[in-house]
N, C-alpha and C positions, 0 to 999 in steps of 0.2 A: 408420530414422533415430532415433538415440538423442538424448535431450534431458534437460536438467535445468531445474527451475523455481525461480526465486528471487523473493522479494518484498522489495523494497528500500524502506526507510522512512527519510526524513531526519528526525532527531529534533531536534538543535540544532547541526548541523554547518555552518550558514550563517545569515546575517542580521546585522543591525546592533544588535539589542537585547542589551545587556550582561547583562540579567537572565537570559538563556538559559544563562548559565554559572554561575548561583548554585544552591545546594542547594534553596532554596525553589522556584524555577522547575522544576528537574529533578524534585523530588518531586511537585509538582502535576501536571506533564505525565505522569509515570509513573502516577499515580493514574488519569488519564483513559485512558491506554493500557490499563491493566488492566481498567478498567470496560467498555471498548468493544472496541477492536481485538484485544486478546489473545483474546477469546472467539471471534471469527471465525477466527482462526488455529488455535486448538485444535479448532474444529468442522469444519475441512476434511475432506472425505471421503477425500481422498488426502493422506497426511502426508509423502509423498516430496518435500519442498520445504525450502528454507532461507530464513529471514527474517533479513536483516541490518538492524539499527537503527543508523543512523549518527550518531556523536557527534563534536563538535568535539574537536580534540586537547587543548584546554585542560581539558576536563571529563571525560576518560576515567577518571582515577583516582577522582574524586569519584563518578562514576556506578557504578563497580565497588563502592565502599563502600556506596552506597545499595542496590544490588542484593543485596549480601551480607546485608543486614538484612531482606530481603523473601522471600516464598515463591519457591523456585527456579522459573525458567522452563523450558519444554520445551527439550530439547537442540537442536531445530532453529530456535530463536530466539536470535540472538546480538546483543548490543550491542557496538559497537566503533568505533574511529576509521575514517576512510576507508580508510587503508592496511590496517588489520586486517580490514575488511569485504571488500575485494578479495581478500585472501589466503584468507579463509573461502570466498568464492564459487568461487575457482579450485580449492581443495581439494575442495569439494562437487561441482564439475562435471567433475572429472578423469575422462577416459575417455568423456565424452559429446561427441557431435559438435556439438550445438546447445545454446544457453543462452538461456532466456526470462527476462527480468528485468521483473517487474511493479512498477509504482509504486503506493505507498499512503501516505497520511498517517497519522500515529500516533493519529488520533482518528476514523478512518473504517472502513468494513467492506467486505469482499468476500463474495459468496455462498459458502456452504459447499461448493459444487461447483466453485468457480472454478479451483482447482489442477487438478482432474481435467479440466476443459474445456481447459486449456492443454496437457495431455498428449494430449488427443483431437484437437485442431484440426489441420487439414492445410493450412497456408497455402501460397500460391504462392511460388516461389523468390525473386521480387523483393520480397516483402513485408518491410518493415522494422519495422512496428508493428501491434499489434492494439489497437483502441480500443473502450472500453465507453461507448457513448453513453446507454444506458438504465439508470436506477437509481431511487433514492428520495432525497428530502430529509427528514430527520427532526430536528425540534426536540425534543430530549430534555428540555428544561426545561418547555416548555408542552405536551409530549406531543402533537405534531401531526406528521403525515406526509403526503406527497403524492408521486406519481410525478414523476420528473425526467428531462429530456432535455437533453444538451449536445452540440453538434456536435463539439467537441474538448475534452473535460474533462480533469481531472488523473488519470483512471483509465485507464491504458494500459500496454502491454507492449512492450518493445523485443526484437527477435529478433536474436541474435548467433550467429555461428559461434564456438564456444568458443576455437578457436585464435586468431582475430582479437581476441577480447576479451582473451585472455591476452597478446597482443602490444601491447596498449594502445589498440586501436581503440575509440572510443565514438561512438554516434550523435550527429550534430550537427544541431540543429534549424535550419530556415531562418528567415528573417525576424528577429523580435525574440528568438527562442529561448524562447518561453513555451509553456505547455501548449496554447494555442490554435493553435500552429504544428505540432503533431503530425499534424494532419489533412492537412498539406501533404506529408508523407512518403508513399511507397508503403505503403498500409495496407489492412487488412481490418477489418470490424466484427464484434464479438461481439454476437449478437442478444439474449441474455437480459438481464433487469434485474439486473446483476451488482454494483452498489455501493449503499451507503447513505452519503450525505454528511451528517455529523452536526453539528447546532448544539448547543452545550453552554454551560455557565455562563461559559466564558472567551471565547466569541465570539458571544453572542446578538445583538449589534448588526450583525453582518455579513450574515447571510442570514435571510430570512423565508419560511416555508412559504406558498405561495400558497393562497388559499381554495378555488380551483377543484380539484376531484377529490381532496379530502382523504379519507384513509382513515378508516374507522370504527375504534373501539378494538379490535374483534375482528380486523379486517383488519391493523391495525398489529401486533398480537401475533403473527399468523401470519407476517408478513414477518420480524419479528425472530427468530422461531424458525428460519426458513430461513437466517438469517445468523449466528446466535450460538449455536445449540444443535445 
């Protein structure tokens, strides 16, 4: 059974905040992406994957200008509009029977073995999603980290037949259509602690690392090596 793995990142392609279309916002978020998420992508033990970082159609040209002034990204990381991203995915997946599309935010991490796990997993035919319930919450400002568990978090993978994806089919979530509804799909769980949900200077008021089970500095360093090196 041939398959291809894609990591899909929504950068500024939706939302009501007009600031997301400005150079200042784009440069700030790009700095965060390079500081955190890019490292986990470059560290993947299997580099046979495509990352599409999705842009609003209004900011495509501006983002290309910004990227041209920065260190080049690896060839398997592409910034583009929704249409450009779909085209890139279909070209990458050509000839493969199945397409696994993993969701990731532009400021979070997947374990360096994550792509290899997606090539190794053998899901049941009816499975529509793979869910990562176990990970870590890391406050990068205060340097605090603890294990995290979410029943239906934002770290999941949709499983497609490539031909159906090419024909326009997309997984439709039940209920309110939020991350919390992914668990309502036919799914399987990935057991490892596969994600780091990062609190940084732009979102420190949103999440707090619980005092229980906090990792020591040495333990934190070991976790980050497993995700970013």
